[in-house]
Steps between C-alpha positions, in 0.01 A plus 500: 500500500242720664125509469251786518128466537203739502280504803248242368766279335354519151825655369823325595843600362834334533828687444830341423692663785456750778528864400822687545308807607147638507355822386238713680359745246294814589332546160122567505425125454761332719435744778137405503534121476810464725711275287861404546658397171746220425628509146555196266523417135199313364691170493561519875124513584257209492126533563391194694139606503287781359757663270249537219220604727659817638354834400745750339486878560696710247531872568693807376771426248381137464843349582371276786204273565436477872311179575272411792300198606139516383377333821675667799643806315869465606747652262717207394744629244568741218621407157704724268322565169767676298827688502755425772248311710383252234562147625524619856264393780484652849338281762335657800729376780231579756340174379811301597559352844642787714772266636626445148564871432570641851872554430459637147580870476215733397570805289263795470433615144343838429264409226279795586734771369880455451520138384804443712583286800484690826753289689 
């Protein structure tokens, strides 16, 4: 199991296992907030603290709710709202201990235009 925590510690997340890979997206939001996504099904993610206190941001086609800590502002996760992403949660791996993810491959995703992986 791995844990992720926002800067102030108000939001703490535990995932069932290390990610197989990570995604660096260049969409207009991910580019600005500097996230690195690790994908899980909802049953693989446990909120140890602050899960109900996060602030969701829903934009565009309204398929994702991107959550952040109301205290320190760190983007903690996104949750799928409908369609293929319903029941999926992506945890911001930048909130994990760097040693826990240092060997996990990172793939670049072109969320800005082509919606394809670049590598």
